[in-house]
C-alpha positions, -999 to +999 in steps of 0.1 A: +000+000+000+014+034-011+007+071-009-021+069-035-040+044-014-040+065+018-070+084+030-073+121+021-071+131+057-037+113+061-023+132+031-036+166+044-021+160+078+013+148+065+016+176+040+005+205+062+025+193+091+056+189+069+054+225+057+045+240+090+073+222+109+100+234+085+095+269+098+085+261+134+116+239+138+137+269+130+123+287+160+108+265+187+140+245+196+155+279+206+127+290+230+147+279+261+177+299+248+155+328+239+139+332+274+172+324+291+189+352+272+161+377+276+154+369+313+176+343+330+181+305+331+160+298+361+131+320+349+133+303+315+130+268+332+101+278+355+082+295+327+086+267+302+077+241+328+045+262+335+036+261+298+040+223+298+016+220+328-009+243+311-006+224+278-011+191+296-043+202+312-057+218+281-047+187+261-070+166+282-098+190+276-090+188+239-093+150+239-127+152+255-139+178+230-125+157+201-147+127+211-178+148+218-178+173+188-169+174+151-131+171+148-128+192+117-144+222+133-122+219+164-091+217+142-101+247+120-109+269+151-078+260+171-055+265+141-069+299+134-063+309+170-027+295+168-020+317+138-032+348+157-008+339+186+021+336+162+012+370+147+012+386+182+046+370+190+060+384+157+047+419+165+062+418+200+097+413+184+095+444+161+107+470+187+144+472+195+134+466+232+113+435+226+079+432+244+089+400+262+058+400+284+035+402+254+056+375+237+054+352+267+016+357+269+012+349+232+034+319+236+011+306+264-019+313+241-002+292+214+004+264+238-033+264+248-047+265+212-023+239+198-030+216+228-068+219+223-065+208+186-038+181+188-060+152+201-084+158+172-057+155+146-043+124+162-077+108+164-085+116+127-053+099+117-062+068+137-097+069+122-082+070+087-057+041+091-062+004+096-042-021+116-026-033+084-012+001+072-009+019+105+028+011+111+036+021+075+018+055+079+035+062+112+069+053+097+062+078+068+050+104+093+081+099+114+103+103+083+085+135+072+086+150+107+124+146+108+129+158+073+110+190+080+128+194+113+162+189+096+153+216+071+140+238+099+172+232+120+193+244+090+172+275+088+174+281+126+211+275+128+219+299+100+192+326+106+180+325+142+207+348+157+205+376+130+171+371+114+149+362+143+120+385+133+120+372+097+117+336+109+087+345+130+071+362+100+075+330+080+061+310+109+030+333+110+024+329+072+027+292+073+003+290+103-023+309+084-022+283+055-030+255+079-067+263+087-073+271+050-060+237+040-081+220+067-113+239+055-108+228+019-095+193+021-100+177+055-130+153+056-151+148+087-154+111+087-179+089+106-170+082+142-184+066+172-195+096+192-187+096+229-220+098+248-223+123+277-229+103+309-231+132+334-249+165+333-218+182+348-193+186+320-163+185+344-175+153+361-181+138+326-146+147+316-130+132+347-151+100+343-139+097+307-103+097+316-109+074+346-116+047+320-082+054+303-064+053+336-079+019+344-062+005+313-030-003+331-011-016+301-018+016+281-009+037+312+025+020+315+033+026+278+023+062+280+044+069+312+073+048+299+073+069+267+073+100+289+106+091+305+121+080+272+112+112+253+126+133+282+161+124+272+157+136+236+138+167+247+166+176+270+188+182+239+171+215+232+168+223+269+196+215+294+221+202+268+215+232+245+221+257+273+251+238+286+267+237+251+261+275+246+279+282+279+307+256+281+314+243+246+348+255+234+345+271+200+361+254+170+374+274+141+374+258+106+388+285+083+365+314+087+337+293+101+331+293+138+315+263+154+300+277+186+278+260+212+246+271+196+258+259+162+269+226+178+233+222+190+220+228+155+245+204+141+233+176+165+197+183+156+206+183+119+226+150+123+197+134+141+172+144+115+193+136+085+201+101+098+163+096+102+157+109+067+183+087+052+178+054+071+142+053+083+130+029+056+162+008+057+158+003+095+121-003+090+129-033+068+155-046+092+132-045+122+105-064+102+129-094+105+132-091+143+106-098+169+089-067+183+103-076+218+139-078+206+136-047+184+122-025+213+150-036+237+178-031+212+165+003+201+159+016+236+193+004+248+212+021+220+190+052+226+199+053+263+236+048+258+237+076+233+218+103+253+234+095+286+268+103+270+256+133+250+242+149+282+277+155+296+300+152+267+318+184+256+339+174+227+326+174+191+335+138+183+319+123+214+288+144+208+285+134+172+294+098+178+269+091+206+242+112+190+245+088+161+240+058+184+210+075+200+194+081+167+199+045+155+181+034+187+153+059+180+149+046+145+145+011+157+120+016+186+099+046+176+076+035+148+070+002+166+060+018+199+038+044+182+018+019+161+014-006+189+002+022+212-024+032+186-036-004+183-044-004+220-069+025+218-107+017+219-127+030+188-151+053+207-124+070+228-097+077+202-097+115+210-095+109+248-069+082+246-049+102+221-050+132+245-040+110+274-012+096+253+001+131+249+010+129+285+042+114+271+051+146+253+039+170+280+055+150+308+087+146+288+088+183+281+082+190+318+111+167+328+133+183+301+125+218+313+132+208+349+167+197+338+174+234+330+168+242+367+185+211+380+215+216+357+221+250+372+231+233+404+245+199+394+276+190+374+271+175+338+283+141+349+255+139+376+230+150+349+241+120+328+233+097+358+199+115+362+191+109+325+202+073+327+178+066+356+150+083+336+156+062+305+159+029+325+126+036+342+110+043+308+123+010+293+109-011+322+074+006+318+072+002+280+084-034+282+059-044+308+031-024+291+036-041+257+048-076+265+034-085+300+000-073+287+003-098+258+014-126+282-015-118+305-040-118+275-027-153+264-033-167+299-068-153+300-076-169+266-062-203+277-084-201+309-115-192+288 
């Protein structure tokens, strides 16, 4: 099954996300550096941690809304509001003395609007795929995400310092295109509507997520993914700030490799490796059992990021970032497709929202490393990241495989 056979909604989502991420990836990875430079490191860490908490809460509301109302309308509305937030952020950068408070408020607004819409888009994709093509679609999505982020990282590394305003103008323009594309091409498919069980909306929302929380296997995979993602997210948080402060500049002719450019190089390396080897690794993992592939992938991923967290020489950073990326290529599409297969049909929005705990929680842990890293040595931060990754491995393994073992025992008893 190829591109032509995919549902229109899948094509809309993949194309619009690809174009939007190219520009957003040139800006968003530098938010920790932006706020640390404009304010200070601790303020940056606290503020970004706060936005993660806000995003997490709003995301749960977005999941409930996704299952109760038309997903297309939710997506169009939230994407329009997101473009308005980007416009305000852009305007706040125009004066020489930037309106940092206005920028911060608009950034929070963007977090709220994007978090409201994200579960609807995730649910639409699950609605539009089948168990047979889901892994292939997620693999393609994973590849496109990293290609767009690689292109964005190139833009950011070359233009962020001197052309910050221009990048935000591009981001605003690209964000305006998204709701237009959704309005024209996105299809509102048939779905099993979540019935309201309580008159009180808040009680109904809590009851809805109580069901998800009772799915212990799914909860383990979600929280395990939270700890795993935290290592990668720390690259643009703690590791990025550490490199900007302590990485010794390297001069290659007239080119200066500073800490900020080293961060961009690591991001570019990660994404280019994904772009070049995703489908090759996908074929290799098809020959392995899912259990073995997950363990190999997560082990390589852990070794890589534990070292990158404290390394300060370019060859160690590049070498172990390579190892981490190979591990990511092995485990990521498998984990994502298997997690999607665990979601009930009538609660796809809610379960998808709950699964985003992985990203919100990982972002929160990554932001906390900014604060913790202000007081601990890099080597201790490597130990901290190592513990986080090991915890994630245990949770994902038990959620995916002990669940299967328990299901087999039940079927034998019955």
